[in-house]
C-alpha positions as CSV (number, residue, x, y, z in Angstrom):
1,M,0.1,0.1,0.0
2,P,1.6,3.5,-1.0
3,S,2.3,5.5,2.3
4,T,1.6,9.3,1.8
5,I,3.0,12.0,4.0
6,I,1.2,15.9,4.4
7,R,4.1,18.6,3.7
8,P,4.2,22.3,3.3
9,V,4.2,23.4,0.2
10,N,7.5,25.1,-1.3
11,E,8.4,26.8,-4.3
12,K,9.8,23.8,-6.3
13,D,6.3,22.2,-6.0
14,F,4.8,25.4,-8.2
15,S,5.1,23.5,-11.9
16,E,3.7,20.3,-10.5
17,L,1.0,21.5,-8.4
18,A,-0.2,23.3,-11.5
19,D,-0.5,20.1,-13.4
20,L,-2.3,18.5,-10.4
21,L,-4.7,21.2,-10.3
22,K,-5.3,21.3,-13.8
23,E,-6.2,17.4,-13.8
24,G,-8.5,18.1,-10.6
25,L,-10.4,21.7,-11.5
26,G,-10.0,22.1,-15.1
27,V,-8.0,24.9,-14.9
28,P,-5.1,25.9,-17.6
29,T,-1.7,25.2,-15.8
30,E,-0.3,29.2,-16.9
31,I,-3.8,30.5,-14.9
32,W,-2.7,28.4,-11.7
33,K,0.8,29.6,-12.2
34,R,-0.4,33.3,-12.3
35,R,-2.5,32.5,-9.6
36,F,0.0,31.2,-7.1
37,D,2.5,34.8,-7.8
38,M,-0.4,36.7,-6.6
39,W,-1.5,34.1,-3.7
40,W,2.2,34.1,-2.5
41,T,4.9,36.0,-4.6
42,N,3.4,38.9,-5.2
43,N,1.1,38.7,-1.7
44,P,1.9,41.8,0.3
45,W,1.0,40.3,3.9
46,M,3.0,37.1,2.8
47,D,5.5,36.2,5.5
48,Q,8.2,33.7,5.9
49,A,6.3,32.0,8.5
50,I,3.2,31.8,6.7
51,P,2.9,28.0,4.6
52,Y,1.7,28.7,1.0
53,G,-0.5,25.6,1.7
54,W,0.0,21.9,2.3
55,V,0.5,18.6,-0.2
56,I,-0.5,14.9,-0.1
57,E,2.7,13.3,-0.7
58,E,2.7,9.7,-1.9
59,D,6.0,7.8,-1.8
60,E,7.9,10.8,-1.1
61,S,8.1,11.9,-4.9
62,E,4.0,12.5,-6.0
63,I,2.1,15.0,-5.1
64,V,-1.5,14.0,-5.0
65,G,-3.3,16.3,-2.8
66,F,-3.5,19.9,-1.9
67,L,-4.7,22.9,0.2
68,G,-3.3,26.1,-0.1
69,N,-3.2,29.3,2.4
70,I,-3.6,32.9,1.4
71,P,-2.5,35.4,4.2
72,V,-5.2,38.4,3.4
73,K,-5.1,42.1,5.7
74,Y,-8.1,42.0,8.1
75,Q,-9.3,44.5,10.2
76,I,-10.3,42.1,13.2
77,K,-12.3,44.0,16.2
78,G,-10.8,46.9,15.6
79,E,-7.7,46.1,15.1
80,D,-5.3,45.3,11.8
81,D,-4.4,41.8,11.9
82,I,-4.0,39.0,9.2
83,A,-6.7,36.6,8.5
84,V,-5.8,33.0,6.1
85,A,-8.1,31.9,3.9
86,A,-8.2,28.1,2.3
87,T,-8.2,27.5,-1.1
88,S,-8.5,25.2,-4.1
89,L,-8.7,22.0,-2.1
90,Y,-8.0,19.0,-4.4
91,V,-7.1,15.5,-3.9
92,R,-6.8,12.5,-5.8
93,P,-9.7,10.0,-5.6
94,S,-7.4,7.2,-4.8
95,V,-6.1,9.0,-1.5
96,R,-9.4,10.6,-0.4
97,G,-11.1,9.9,3.1
98,V,-8.9,10.3,6.1
99,T,-5.7,11.5,4.1
100,S,-7.4,14.3,2.7
101,I,-9.4,15.4,6.0
102,R,-5.4,16.0,7.4
103,L,-5.3,18.8,5.4
104,T,-7.7,20.5,6.5
105,L,-6.7,19.7,10.3
106,S,-3.4,21.4,9.1
107,F,-5.1,24.6,8.0
108,D,-7.0,24.8,11.1
109,R,-4.5,24.2,13.4
110,Q,-2.1,27.1,12.2
111,E,-1.2,29.1,15.1
112,H,-0.6,33.2,15.2
113,F,-4.0,33.3,13.1
114,R,-7.3,34.4,14.8
115,L,-9.9,34.3,11.7
116,L,-9.4,31.3,9.4
117,L,-11.7,32.1,6.2
118,H,-13.1,28.8,3.6
119,T,-14.5,30.8,0.9
120,T,-15.3,28.5,-1.8
121,P,-15.5,24.8,-0.6
122,N,-18.3,22.5,-1.8
123,E,-21.2,21.1,-0.5
124,V,-18.9,18.2,1.0
125,A,-16.1,20.1,2.1
126,A,-18.3,22.4,3.9
127,K,-19.5,19.8,6.0
128,I,-16.1,18.6,6.7
129,Y,-15.3,22.2,7.8
130,S,-18.1,22.4,10.0
131,K,-17.0,19.6,12.2
132,F,-14.1,21.4,12.6
133,G,-15.4,24.1,14.2
134,A,-16.4,26.8,11.1
135,S,-19.6,28.3,10.5
136,E,-21.3,29.4,7.9
137,M,-22.6,32.8,6.4
138,D,-25.3,34.3,4.3
139,V,-23.3,35.6,1.1
140,P,-24.6,37.6,-0.7
141,F,-27.1,39.4,1.3
142,K,-29.7,37.3,2.0
143,N,-28.9,35.3,-0.2
144,M,-30.4,37.3,-3.1
145,E,-28.8,38.6,-6.7
146,Y,-30.4,41.0,-9.0
147,W,-29.7,40.9,-13.0
148,H,-30.1,43.5,-15.5
149,I,-30.6,41.6,-18.8
150,R,-29.1,43.0,-22.0
151,D,-29.6,39.5,-24.6
152,Y,-32.3,37.4,-23.1
153,G,-31.6,34.7,-25.7
154,K,-28.0,34.3,-24.8
155,M,-28.5,34.2,-20.9
156,Y,-31.5,31.5,-21.5
157,D,-29.3,29.5,-23.5
158,L,-26.5,29.6,-21.0
159,Y,-29.0,28.5,-18.2
160,V,-29.8,25.9,-20.0
161,Q,-26.1,24.7,-20.3
162,T,-25.0,25.5,-16.7
163,N,-28.6,24.6,-14.7
164,L,-29.9,22.2,-16.4
165,T,-28.1,19.0,-16.5
166,S,-30.7,16.6,-15.9
167,H,-34.3,17.6,-16.1
168,S,-37.2,16.2,-17.7
169,L,-38.4,19.2,-19.7
170,R,-34.8,20.0,-20.9
171,P,-35.8,19.0,-24.5
172,L,-39.2,21.4,-24.4
173,I,-36.8,24.1,-22.9
174,E,-33.8,23.9,-25.3
175,A,-36.5,23.9,-28.1
176,S,-37.3,27.5,-26.7
177,V,-34.2,28.9,-26.9
178,F,-34.3,29.6,-30.3
179,P,-37.3,31.8,-30.4
180,I,-36.2,33.5,-27.5
181,K,-32.9,34.3,-29.6
182,L,-34.9,35.8,-32.4
183,I,-36.6,38.3,-30.5
184,S,-33.8,38.9,-28.0
185,P,-32.0,41.9,-30.1
186,F,-35.5,43.7,-30.1
187,F,-35.1,43.3,-26.3
188,R,-31.9,44.2,-26.0
189,W,-32.2,47.4,-28.1
190,F,-35.1,48.4,-25.8
191,T,-33.2,47.9,-22.8
192,D,-30.3,49.6,-24.0
193,K,-32.2,52.8,-24.7
194,M,-34.1,52.4,-21.2
195,S,-31.1,52.4,-19.3
196,F,-30.7,53.7,-16.0
197,K,-29.6,57.3,-16.3
198,L,-27.2,59.0,-14.4
199,Q,-28.2,61.7,-11.3
200,P,-28.3,65.0,-12.5
201,D,-26.0,65.9,-9.2
202,H,-22.2,66.2,-8.5
203,Y,-21.4,62.6,-9.0
204,K,-19.0,61.2,-11.2
205,C,-18.2,57.9,-12.1
206,S,-15.2,56.5,-14.0
207,V,-13.0,52.7,-14.4
208,A,-10.1,53.3,-12.0
209,T,-6.6,52.1,-13.3
210,D,-5.1,51.6,-9.8
211,C,-6.1,52.2,-6.2
212,D,-4.2,55.5,-5.0
213,D,-4.4,57.0,-1.5
214,S,-8.3,58.1,-2.0
215,F,-8.9,54.3,-1.4
216,T,-7.4,54.4,1.9
217,E,-8.7,57.8,2.8
218,L,-12.2,56.3,2.3
219,W,-11.7,53.5,4.4
220,E,-9.4,55.5,7.2
221,K,-12.5,57.9,7.6
222,N,-15.2,54.9,7.8
223,R,-13.5,52.6,9.8
224,K,-16.0,51.0,12.7
225,E,-14.0,50.2,15.5
226,N,-16.8,47.0,16.3
227,V,-16.3,45.7,13.0
228,T,-14.1,42.6,11.7
229,T,-14.3,42.6,8.0
230,L,-11.7,43.0,5.1
231,C,-9.1,46.2,5.5
232,R,-9.7,48.0,2.5
233,D,-6.5,50.5,2.2
234,A,-4.7,51.3,-1.0
235,E,-2.2,48.4,-1.0
236,T,-4.7,45.6,0.1
237,L,-7.0,46.6,-2.9
238,R,-4.5,46.8,-5.4
239,W,-3.6,43.4,-4.6
240,L,-7.0,42.4,-5.0
241,Y,-8.0,44.3,-7.7
242,F,-5.0,44.7,-10.3
243,S,-2.7,41.5,-9.9
244,E,-1.9,39.8,-12.8
245,A,-4.1,37.1,-12.1
246,V,-7.4,39.0,-12.5
247,A,-5.7,42.3,-14.4
248,D,-7.8,40.4,-17.9
249,K,-11.0,40.3,-16.3
250,R,-11.6,42.8,-13.2
251,Y,-13.2,46.3,-13.5
252,V,-13.0,48.9,-10.4
253,V,-16.0,51.4,-10.7
254,R,-15.3,54.8,-8.8
255,C,-17.6,57.6,-8.2
256,V,-16.1,60.7,-6.7
257,D,-17.9,63.8,-5.2
258,T,-17.1,66.6,-7.6
259,Q,-17.7,69.8,-5.0
260,N,-14.7,68.2,-3.3
261,G,-12.9,65.6,-5.0
262,E,-13.4,62.7,-3.1
263,L,-13.9,59.3,-3.3
264,V,-17.3,58.3,-2.2
265,G,-17.6,54.3,-3.2
266,Y,-16.9,51.9,-5.6
267,L,-18.2,48.6,-7.0
268,V,-16.0,45.9,-8.6
269,F,-16.4,44.0,-11.6
270,D,-15.2,40.6,-13.4
271,I,-16.1,40.2,-17.1
272,V,-16.4,36.4,-17.4
273,L,-16.9,34.7,-20.8
274,S,-18.5,31.4,-20.5
275,E,-17.4,28.2,-22.6
276,K,-20.3,29.1,-25.0
277,D,-18.9,32.3,-25.2
278,I,-21.5,34.0,-23.7
279,K,-20.0,37.5,-21.3
280,T,-21.5,38.2,-18.4
281,M,-20.1,40.8,-15.6
282,Q,-20.5,39.9,-12.2
283,M,-20.2,42.0,-9.2
284,K,-17.3,41.1,-6.9
285,D,-17.5,43.9,-4.3
286,A,-19.0,47.3,-2.9
287,Y,-17.9,49.5,-0.7
288,V,-20.5,52.4,-0.7
289,P,-20.1,53.7,3.2
290,H,-22.9,56.1,3.4
291,L,-25.1,54.3,1.3
292,D,-26.1,57.5,-0.3
293,K,-29.1,56.8,-3.2
294,K,-27.7,58.9,-5.8
295,V,-24.2,57.5,-5.5
296,I,-25.5,53.8,-5.6
297,R,-27.8,54.9,-8.5
298,S,-24.8,56.6,-10.2
299,L,-22.4,53.8,-9.9
300,I,-25.1,51.2,-10.7
301,A,-26.1,53.4,-14.2
302,F,-22.3,53.7,-15.1
303,S,-21.8,50.1,-14.5
304,V,-25.1,49.3,-16.9
305,D,-23.2,51.5,-19.7
306,L,-20.1,49.9,-19.5
307,A,-21.7,46.8,-19.7
308,K,-23.3,47.9,-22.8
309,E,-19.8,49.0,-24.2
310,H,-18.4,45.4,-23.5
311,D,-21.4,43.9,-25.2
312,V,-22.3,41.4,-22.1
313,A,-25.5,39.7,-22.3
314,G,-26.2,40.1,-18.0
315,L,-25.1,42.0,-15.7
316,L,-25.4,40.8,-12.3
317,F,-25.4,42.9,-9.1
318,W,-26.0,41.6,-5.0
319,S,-26.7,44.2,-1.9
320,T,-24.3,44.5,1.2
321,D,-27.1,45.2,3.8
322,Q,-30.7,46.2,3.8
323,N,-30.5,49.7,3.0
324,M,-28.5,48.6,-0.6
325,A,-31.1,45.7,-1.0
326,D,-33.9,48.0,-0.9
327,I,-32.5,50.2,-3.7
328,L,-31.3,47.5,-5.8
329,N,-35.7,45.7,-5.3
330,K,-36.6,49.0,-6.8
331,L,-34.2,49.1,-9.6
332,F,-34.3,45.3,-11.0
333,R,-37.6,43.4,-11.6
334,I,-35.5,40.0,-12.3
335,K,-34.0,38.6,-8.8
336,R,-33.1,35.5,-7.7
337,K,-32.0,33.3,-4.8
338,H,-28.2,32.1,-4.9
339,K,-26.2,30.7,-2.1
340,K,-22.2,31.1,-1.9
341,I,-20.7,29.1,0.3
342,Y,-19.0,30.9,3.0
343,M,-17.3,29.3,6.1
344,Y,-15.2,31.4,8.8
345,N,-13.7,30.7,12.1
346,F,-12.9,32.7,14.9
347,V,-10.2,30.1,16.6
348,K,-9.9,32.5,20.1
349,E,-11.9,31.7,23.0
350,D,-13.2,35.9,23.1
351,D,-14.3,35.8,19.6
352,K,-17.0,33.1,19.9
353,L,-20.0,33.2,18.0
354,D,-22.8,35.0,19.5
355,R,-26.6,35.3,18.4
356,G,-26.7,38.2,16.0
357,G,-22.7,38.5,15.7
358,H,-20.3,38.1,17.9
359,V,-19.7,38.8,21.6
360,D,-18.0,42.2,21.2
361,H,-17.9,42.6,17.3
362,I,-19.5,42.2,14.1
363,F,-18.4,39.8,11.2
364,I,-19.0,41.5,7.5
365,P,-17.6,39.3,5.1
366,S,-16.5,40.3,1.9
367,P,-16.9,38.2,-1.3
368,I,-13.4,39.5,-2.8
369,D,-11.8,37.8,0.1
370,P,-9.3,35.1,-1.3
371,D,-10.0,33.2,-3.0
372,R,-13.9,34.0,-4.0
373,G,-12.7,37.2,-5.8
374,V,-9.4,35.1,-7.8
375,L,-11.4,31.7,-9.0
């Protein structure tokens, strides 16, 4: 019977890991190598004492399993700290079971970290994480997504291909795609003509090409001491929004108050191309600390125009809290329940979960957390 060991990842493993993850998760090796650069080599919060992750090695020669480890700057109970996110768990079927669980144990038993994040586990992995003390949170807010559809034919086609793998009505539904595609250009023309108009106010939106000091200033001016959340200083955001691994798909829409030149909020989107060559523009992050309705409407209107410019079939939004949900509910008719698995674990005794939050602080998750925003 082959013998296996669990050991930390080192740099000489990167090439073999990229091949293993391509095998298991279907993403090309070059993309994995770019992600490794982002997660570890170019991560401003990486430290020699923090493992890149762990591998299962069989017979001291072949890597057959992997779980990555990404540090990220967090505010925890008002203080700047480092959280770590688990990423890209994959184990070959031949060694799944107790051996693969040891990877999770390696992550959960890290010392010196108060917050552990699991932002992309599948349902099976989520059950395992919960047994090791991880709690689950609703992401997005109330599990609700809001859609602005430009091309109903393409979006309907995408839905059929991705959601109806085994459905008794599939032949009938697939047959209806053709007539919907025929009338879709008219609906797209009408939708573009009726796009949201920018507020006749003093807010101006644009696509950011970098995160400058205004992002740090916005964060520092609006920090709340009783909140645990992602730090939004320029250095952290530049890493998350503009790293090479995401640069070809990520767009940061910023809103500035022209009366004083100050940044007042921003939304972050990825433009994603499906295997069916259908483009969607999906919101990945949002920070509008004062939730001014005119600011949010301006950001949404500019984002809709950006979607039109890139000829995307559908544009996805979600809310960060009830106030934003109320605005989106009024603006969008198309919405759906959609839950993304987001699990976390506060590992210090004084951070135990309490009803409605935590004993002395509120945890606000960010779907841009590694590796939700990377993968």
